[in-house]
VOGU-3710 file (C-alpha; in Angstrom, 3 decimals, decimal comma):
1> xxxxxxxxxx> 28,725/-31,942/-0,459  29,769/-29,368/2,157  27,126/-28,448/4,711  26,221/-24,817/4,300  23,681/-22,322/5,611  22,169/-19,411/3,725  23,633/-16,623/5,816  27,041/-15,138/5,307  26,945/-13,734/8,821  23,447/-13,784/10,275
11> xxxxxxxxxx> 19,954/-14,714/9,161  17,695/-12,264/10,921  15,604/-9,172/10,465  17,899/-6,152/10,727  17,010/-2,699/12,022  17,692/-1,192/8,599  15,997/-3,204/5,818  18,502/-4,674/3,401  16,841/-2,915/0,477  17,882/0,411/2,039
21> xxxxxxxxxx> 21,500/-0,789/1,984  21,470/-1,522/-1,748  24,096/0,450/-3,714  23,958/0,552/-7,495  26,982/-1,050/-9,102  28,313/-2,307/-5,766  25,805/-4,765/-4,307  23,469/-7,526/-5,524  19,912/-7,833/-4,216  17,421/-10,702/-4,363
31> xxxxxxxxxx> 14,150/-10,828/-2,446  11,634/-13,660/-2,318  8,452/-14,197/-0,262  10,525/-15,889/2,449  13,835/-14,081/2,630  16,079/-11,348/1,276  19,763/-11,429/0,331  22,093/-8,463/-0,078  25,551/-9,436/-1,344  28,393/-6,947/-0,961
41> xxxxxxxxxx> 31,923/-6,602/-2,375  34,259/-8,274/-2,924  32,807/-10,450/-5,695  34,693/-13,071/-7,695  34,123/-14,424/-11,185  33,373/-18,125/-11,492  36,153/-20,558/-12,240  35,874/-21,479/-15,906  39,155/-22,975/-17,117  38,471/-26,538/-18,202
51> xxxxxxxxxx> 34,860/-26,449/-16,979  32,204/-28,294/-18,958  29,229/-26,098/-18,089  27,773/-23,549/-15,676  26,871/-26,269/-13,151  30,501/-27,297/-12,860  31,681/-23,687/-12,712  29,350/-23,013/-9,784  30,143/-26,232/-7,920  33,909/-25,825/-8,234
61> xxxxxxxxxx> 33,813/-22,117/-7,371  31,848/-22,799/-4,172  34,132/-25,734/-3,300  37,269/-23,607/-3,675  35,762/-20,803/-1,571  35,039/-23,205/1,292  38,531/-24,689/1,043  39,922/-21,176/1,409  38,084/-20,845/4,716  34,827/-19,109/3,764
71> xxxxxxxxxx> 32,065/-20,788/5,751  29,036/-19,805/3,681  29,782/-18,658/0,118  26,967/-18,206/-2,387  26,598/-17,701/-6,106  24,268/-14,850/-7,047  23,312/-13,275/-10,370  21,787/-14,096/-13,737  22,058/-16,617/-16,555  21,040/-15,625/-20,116
81> xxxxxxxxxx> 18,268/-17,134/-22,197  20,945/-18,726/-24,378  22,960/-20,742/-21,864  25,825/-21,124/-24,338  26,507/-17,425/-23,755  28,525/-16,176/-20,728  26,596/-15,772/-17,498  26,443/-12,800/-15,146  26,966/-14,915/-12,015  29,289/-13,857/-9,212
91> xxxxxxxxxx> 30,643/-15,582/-6,100  30,061/-13,742/-2,831  31,478/-14,443/0,628  30,235/-11,190/2,140  26,482/-10,883/2,374  23,559/-10,465/4,719  20,282/-12,339/4,672  17,042/-11,750/6,492  13,876/-13,756/6,829  10,510/-12,109/6,458
101> xxxxxxxxxx> 8,796/-11,646/9,809  5,282/-12,903/10,481  3,965/-9,363/10,040  5,801/-8,640/6,787  6,057/-12,023/5,042  4,708/-11,842/1,508  1,823/-14,275/1,179  -0,893/-15,122/-1,300  -4,375/-14,849/0,208  -7,137/-17,097/-1,127
111> xxxxxxxxxx> -10,327/-15,340/-2,160  -13,312/-17,391/-0,919  -15,613/-15,608/-3,342  -13,819/-17,104/-6,314  -12,288/-20,584/-5,786  -8,894/-20,959/-7,389  -8,262/-17,221/-7,224  -5,229/-15,915/-5,340  -5,003/-12,235/-4,613  -3,315/-9,690/-2,375
121> xxxxxxxxxx> -3,238/-5,912/-2,140  -0,202/-3,809/-3,023  0,746/-0,156/-2,978  3,580/2,014/-4,196  4,711/4,648/-1,716  8,356/5,386/-2,545  8,916/8,470/-4,681  9,572/7,949/-8,369  13,079/8,626/-9,680  13,690/12,028/-11,269
131> xxxxxxxxxx> 14,074/11,156/-14,936  13,619/14,615/-16,431  12,626/14,552/-20,092  12,605/11,104/-21,686  11,904/9,348/-24,963  10,521/5,861/-25,591  11,187/3,836/-28,720  9,577/0,401/-29,207  11,889/-2,165/-30,831  10,569/-3,874/-32,829
141> xxxxxxxxxx> 7,812/-1,457/-33,787  4,274/-2,613/-32,874  3,342/-3,439/-36,476  6,497/-5,513/-36,865  5,700/-7,435/-33,683  2,218/-8,233/-35,003  3,820/-9,483/-38,230  5,998/-11,792/-36,129  2,855/-13,245/-34,539  1,410/-13,892/-38,008
151> xxxxxxxxxx> 4,707/-15,595/-38,880  4,300/-17,883/-35,859  0,697/-18,665/-36,825  1,901/-19,713/-40,288  4,374/-22,080/-38,646  1,589/-23,599/-36,561  -0,464/-24,183/-39,706  2,532/-26,067/-41,145  2,753/-28,139/-37,938  6,294/-26,936/-37,265
161> xxxxxxxxxx> 5,632/-26,268/-33,561  2,876/-25,901/-30,951  3,948/-22,754/-29,109  6,535/-19,992/-29,326  7,166/-17,038/-27,031  7,835/-13,815/-28,923  9,087/-10,661/-27,274  9,860/-7,006/-27,826  11,561/-4,100/-26,032  11,095/-0,481/-25,101
171> xxxxxxxxxx> 14,263/1,603/-25,445  14,051/4,515/-22,994  16,461/7,453/-22,938  16,236/9,840/-19,967  17,558/13,315/-19,244  18,943/12,281/-15,845  20,623/9,017/-14,838  18,124/6,539/-13,438  18,221/6,082/-9,648  18,120/2,291/-9,619
181> xxxxxxxxxx> 17,727/2,117/-5,832  14,472/4,089/-6,051  13,195/1,897/-8,890  14,033/-1,240/-6,894  12,078/-0,031/-3,855  9,033/0,759/-5,984  9,229/-2,658/-7,624  9,295/-4,458/-4,298  6,503/-2,389/-2,756  4,205/-2,931/-5,738
191> xxxxxxxxxx> 4,910/-6,636/-6,219  4,659/-8,024/-2,688  4,116/-11,622/-3,826  6,924/-11,707/-6,342  10,689/-11,989/-6,569  12,527/-8,679/-6,732  16,111/-8,415/-7,925  18,856/-5,999/-8,855  22,097/-7,658/-9,947  24,965/-6,847/-12,248
201> xxxxxxxxxx> 24,191/-7,480/-15,902  27,915/-7,518/-16,676  29,053/-10,713/-18,312  32,679/-11,762/-18,186  33,037/-11,039/-21,908  31,766/-7,447/-21,514  33,748/-5,915/-18,658  33,259/-2,349/-19,889  29,511/-2,503/-19,282  28,054/-1,320/-15,988
211> xxxxxxxxxx> 24,452/-2,359/-16,583  22,100/-3,450/-13,826  19,457/-6,104/-14,375  16,451/-5,398/-12,201  12,868/-6,469/-12,093  10,032/-8,148/-10,199  9,443/-11,622/-11,570  6,217/-13,401/-10,589  7,504/-16,787/-11,794  9,487/-19,181/-9,588
221> xxxxxxxxxx> 11,502/-21,596/-11,703  12,749/-23,659/-8,750  13,268/-23,340/-5,021  15,255/-25,995/-3,140  15,593/-26,492/0,612  17,291/-29,756/1,549  15,441/-32,403/-0,444  12,261/-30,337/-0,919  11,577/-28,403/-4,110  8,877/-26,040/-5,343
231> xxxxxxxxxx> 8,266/-24,837/-8,895  5,553/-22,325/-9,799  5,197/-21,985/-13,576  2,908/-19,359/-15,093  1,403/-19,471/-18,575  -1,773/-17,904/-19,876  -2,209/-14,205/-19,090  -4,611/-11,290/-19,168  -4,056/-7,615/-18,204  -5,503/-6,318/-14,924
241> xxxxxxxxxx> -8,745/-4,335/-15,178  -9,935/-1,072/-13,649  -12,962/-2,293/-11,644  -14,104/-5,390/-9,764  -16,709/-6,470/-12,300  -14,244/-6,247/-15,183  -11,670/-8,116/-13,080  -14,163/-10,893/-12,382  -15,057/-11,184/-16,064  -11,417/-11,318/-17,186
251> xxxxxxxxxx> -10,632/-13,943/-14,540  -13,528/-16,145/-15,602  -12,499/-15,759/-19,234  -8,894/-16,708/-18,459  -9,602/-19,721/-16,247  -12,053/-21,070/-18,868  -10,031/-20,210/-22,002  -9,187/-23,333/-24,058  -6,322/-21,445/-25,705  -4,758/-20,404/-22,387
261> xxxxxxxxxx> -5,401/-23,758/-20,712  -3,660/-25,480/-23,634  -0,717/-23,110/-23,382  -0,505/-23,739/-19,637  -0,717/-27,518/-20,038  2,251/-27,520/-22,429  4,348/-25,748/-19,813  3,298/-28,035/-16,944  3,984/-31,208/-18,895  7,447/-29,984/-19,886
271> xxxxxxxxxx> 8,338/-29,105/-16,294  7,027/-32,419/-14,939  9,144/-34,240/-17,534  12,214/-32,251/-16,423  11,635/-32,751/-12,688  10,647/-36,424/-12,694  14,196/-37,858/-13,031  15,289/-35,901/-9,933  12,319/-36,712/-7,681  10,961/-39,635/-5,723
281> xxxxxxxxxx> 7,736/-37,727/-5,110  6,076/-35,053/-7,191  2,741/-33,377/-6,477  1,108/-31,727/-9,494  -2,374/-30,164/-9,051  -4,965/-31,228/-11,602  -5,979/-27,660/-12,442  -4,294/-24,263/-12,441  -5,356/-21,380/-10,225  -5,324/-17,642/-10,869
291> xxxxxxxxxx> -2,751/-15,284/-9,415  -2,126/-11,637/-10,112  0,711/-9,183/-10,107  0,359/-5,414/-10,080  -0,395/-5,462/-13,813  -1,367/-8,985/-14,934  -3,475/-12,078/-14,209  -1,828/-15,462/-14,784  -2,723/-19,123/-14,774  -0,493/-20,670/-12,119
301> xxxxxxxxxx> 0,355/-24,194/-10,956  2,413/-24,782/-7,798  4,375/-28,035/-8,109  6,037/-29,561/-5,027  8,447/-32,463/-4,928  10,874/-34,510/-2,844  14,297/-35,108/-4,361  15,957/-38,492/-4,562  19,025/-36,872/-2,993  19,599/-33,547/-1,230
311> xxxxxxxxxx> 22,972/-33,383/-3,019  21,180/-32,379/-6,210  21,620/-28,625/-6,513  18,992/-25,999/-7,238  20,997/-24,835/-10,245  21,275/-28,349/-11,662  17,490/-28,670/-11,559  16,966/-25,164/-12,955  19,264/-25,867/-15,889  17,403/-29,087/-16,640
321> xxxxxxxxxx> 14,129/-27,146/-16,755  15,394/-24,185/-18,795  14,024/-22,964/-21,118  10,489/-23,906/-20,161  7,749/-23,474/-22,779  6,640/-20,447/-20,710  9,556/-18,421/-22,105  10,709/-20,413/-25,128  8,023/-22,573/-26,637  7,258/-26,161/-27,552
331> xxxxxxxxxx> 8,862/-28,308/-28,865  11,998/-26,618/-27,558  14,261/-26,962/-30,606  11,587/-25,824/-33,044  10,706/-22,886/-30,779  14,356/-21,811/-30,482  14,687/-21,948/-34,258  11,569/-19,807/-34,688  12,776/-17,258/-32,108  16,165/-16,981/-33,805
341> xxxxxxxxxx> 14,519/-16,448/-37,183  11,707/-14,112/-36,113  13,170/-11,913/-33,375  15,620/-9,302/-34,594  17,317/-8,432/-31,310  19,378/-10,140/-28,601  17,356/-11,130/-25,525  20,530/-11,076/-23,401  19,477/-11,963/-19,830  15,738/-11,585/-20,480
351> xxxxxxxxxx> 13,909/-14,948/-20,170  16,979/-16,486/-18,585  17,073/-17,036/-14,828  18,164/-14,967/-11,847  18,766/-16,062/-8,262  21,243/-17,673/-5,902  22,701/-21,006/-4,818  24,779/-21,969/-1,773  27,294/-24,742/-1,175  24,563/-27,129/0,037
361> xxxxxxxxxx> 22,860/-26,719/-3,316  19,918/-24,856/-1,760  18,716/-21,810/-3,625  16,052/-19,972/-5,559  15,960/-19,302/-9,290  13,238/-17,276/-10,966  12,434/-16,633/-14,608  13,878/-13,288/-15,697  10,742/-11,441/-16,765  9,079/-8,089/-15,849
371> xxxxxxxxxx> 12,561/-6,671/-16,009  14,911/-4,099/-17,507  18,602/-3,562/-18,094  19,571/-0,050/-17,024  22,821/1,865/-17,325  22,997/5,597/-16,686  20,411/7,327/-18,861  19,544/4,242/-20,931  16,967/1,594/-20,045  15,836/-1,435/-22,032
381> xxxxxxxxxx> 12,507/-2,922/-20,925  11,507/-6,418/-22,047  8,170/-8,202/-22,446  6,991/-11,340/-24,205  3,821/-13,309/-24,940  3,138/-16,970/-25,547  1,847/-17,540/-29,065  -0,236/-20,635/-29,816  -2,780/-21,576/-32,462  -5,675/-19,163/-32,128
391> xxxxxxxxxx> -3,573/-16,254/-30,878  -4,673/-12,822/-32,107  -1,752/-10,513/-33,029  -3,387/-7,340/-31,684  -4,214/-9,060/-28,386  -0,659/-10,399/-28,029  0,696/-6,907/-28,683  -1,546/-5,532/-25,941  -0,430/-8,278/-23,568  3,230/-7,367/-23,998
401> xxxxxxxxxx> 2,262/-3,725/-23,535  0,553/-4,521/-20,245  3,609/-6,456/-19,072  5,808/-3,398/-19,678  3,723/-1,573/-17,077  5,508/-3,265/-14,157  8,747/-1,472/-15,034  7,062/1,687/-16,370  5,252/2,077/-13,029  8,492/1,571/-11,115
411> xxxxxxxxxx> 10,198/4,212/-13,269  7,325/6,614/-12,594  6,408/6,790/-16,289  2,668/7,336/-16,663  2,387/6,229/-20,294  0,794/2,769/-20,458  2,699/0,157/-22,394  -0,427/-0,751/-24,399  -0,543/2,813/-25,787  3,103/3,309/-26,748
421> x> 3,455/3,414/-30,501
//
């Protein structure tokens, strides 16, 4: 495999942050705790004639770019939940990358008062976009979503599956076109420990669309550097609370919840099974810890491994892991069947993966959650919840509502997702 570095030109902190150089519809942006990438035109579609799968499309596209004299091409963009559908990946040979400095690097800070708890402060300072008047329509309606949870519980009672992730959307129509650059800045400022992205949502089979997929995912599917990998699955969630005592109580409830621990264990076992064939070493903590985003608490397990070969690509590993039970369910085939039968809308890129990969196979791919697809005056927000035996429909509805708040906050909409009927 061709040796390749991350940077298209330089890998340094620039005077003007890359996020300030983002241009809607022209550039692609991906930011992680360690570095930021801003890809610029021209972009190229992936080679697809005669290709077996996305892995081959990416490998051959990067190979051709290097043969044409480009020293450091990357693939950047998104892959849908249903990987049989066209992706929204693009090849870029013109991009900038910057590492986080010691003073600005996004880190998780352990809280000595509560072992296993990871926390950090965050603020939103950028102005909200001027939306004007707007309307919000839940699809499916809240009562219909609760019926879907009851449907899943019936399937559990029949032993058809152990877990399924069900989701819903908020369809928002605004008076003025949404300033995606402003939304992106607010997302990054309020989710300092996450992965922020704004990439084209245009698939090759839908060239007339000019949608942008943007969000702030807390969940790392896979990161690869040389022969080292990190995965950080999340499963088991509770909404953030308004005061310290309530936060402490919700954290204790979550870390000790048999239902949430079971849900988390299903995810970890699935990911370990997927990673094991690629690795000669794999470190899996015995117990999850707690992390939080701006709006949610999650059970989290950080898995680290050493690959058998550095030639294995980040995308190859990500595709072997996808869909994890954190966004699909368990067993996978039964969960997919349930999703197809219960959900009445197309997830598109939601619960797929978004990220980048270079010609050395290094890269970062995150689970596409806490996100929206936005075009002009239309925005579709997505949220899901893991349903297992013992789930309570009203509670799962509230959980999805709380997860909407990441994007609602970034849009400057004060209505809380839990209260939108």
